[in-house]
C-alpha positions, -999 to +999 in steps of 0.1 A: +173-052+090+148-053+061+162-066+028+169-039+004+146-038-027+162-046-060+145-041-094+152-076-106+141-093-074+109-073-071+101-079-108+108-116-105+085-119-074+058-100-092+058-123-122+060-154-099+030-142-078+009-134-109+016-169-123+008-185-089-024-165-087-036-177-122-027-213-115-041-215-080-074-197-089-077-219-120-072-251-100-097-240-074-122-231-100-118-265-117-120-284-083-151-267-070-171-262-102-161-291-124-145-319-105-169-320-075-201-317-096-187-344-120-180-368-091-214-362-076-231-368-109-214-401-114-218-412-078-252-401-064-242-417-031-216-390-026-243-362-028-231-348+005-198-340-011-216-312-030-217-293+003-180-285-002-189-262-031-207-239-006-174-231+010-158-221-024-164-183-020-146-183+014-117-202+000-115-178-030-115-148-007-087-161+015-066-170-015-073-137-032-063-118+000-031-136+005-019-136-031-033-101-037-012-088-008+019-105-022+013-089-056+007-055-041+039-058-020+059-067-051+046-038-071+054-015-041+089-029-039+093-025-077+085+012-075+108+016-045+137+000-063+131+023-093+129+055-072+156+048-046+187+054-068+174+089-079+155+101-049+169+082-019+156+057+005+132+081+023+112+089-009+113+053-020+099+041+013+072+068+013+060+057-022+062+021-012+040+025+018+015+046+000+012+020-028+006-007-001-021+013+016-039+022-017-035-013-030-049-029+001-080-007+000-085-015-037-081-052-030-108-052-003-131-032-025-126-055-055-131-086-034-163-072-018-176-062-052-168-096-067-186-115-040-218-094-043-217-094-081-235-073-107-248-038-099-248-046-062-212-056-064-202-023-081-221-004-054-206-024-026-171-022-040-175+016-043-188+019-008-160-002+007-135+020-013-151+051+001-149+037+037-113+027+033-105+061+017-122+080+045-106+060+072-071+065+058-075+100+044-054+116+070-026+091+068-027+092+030-027+130+030+004+129+053+021+103+030+013+122-002+025+155+013+057+138+026+063+123-008+061+158-024+085+171+001+109+143-006+106+148-043+108+186-044+134+188-016+128+225-006+152+219+023+177+192+033+190+176+064+212+200+083+195+231+071+185+259+095+148+266+088+116+281+099+087+257+094+050+257+102+053+285+128+085+270+144+116+291+140+153+284+141+151+247+135+179+223+124+164+196+101+174+161+113+152+138+093+127+141+065+102+113+065+070+104+048+047+116+076+069+139+097+099+162+094+121+158+125+140+189+136+158+202+166+149+236+181+182+256+186+169+276+215+162+247+238+175+216+219+141+200+220+130+177+191+101+189+170+080+166+148+062+186+121+035+168+101+041+170+063+007+185+057+016+215+078+046+222+057+030+219+023+014+252+013+031+273+040+061+296+039+095+280+044+124+301+055+159+287+050+184+307+071+217+316+055+236+311+088+252+345+086 
């Protein structure tokens, strides 16, 4: 079972990861661009040591990906902990997953732009962002629609509803991507994508 998010724990992790990021990146920058050149300058016989500097960008990328993901996960957990008491675990999980998806796309775009540098970096970062956005647009659309459903709560678990062309359904679960319901006529389970529910008529039967 996944550990439940808590505001204090998520905030503490976020602060720790930010501090670690600053320290690790600072140390790597000093090592590659100050210590190694200084050693080579003082000891010409160690000139081959300068080749290590060529690997610096790859090291920075790996570190940025690892620590960046930890920071994104902490931010997502922080929002989840804030939203869960008021909106419930389903809404909190939907927001948490959406922040992770968007954060990961932004992280890749930022790293790609940083590597290229200058105008080319901005263009490359924007291009990577567009590619990630296009590749995940359906999932993001589903997640955003599901989040609106969970926040607005037009129906609740146990309601007898008509949704997205399906009639006489009993709502079993409201998730970020799908609403799970049981069709009363044949007891079959129906999974309705959140995007099909948003913008369409919802009928909540009175049960009379």
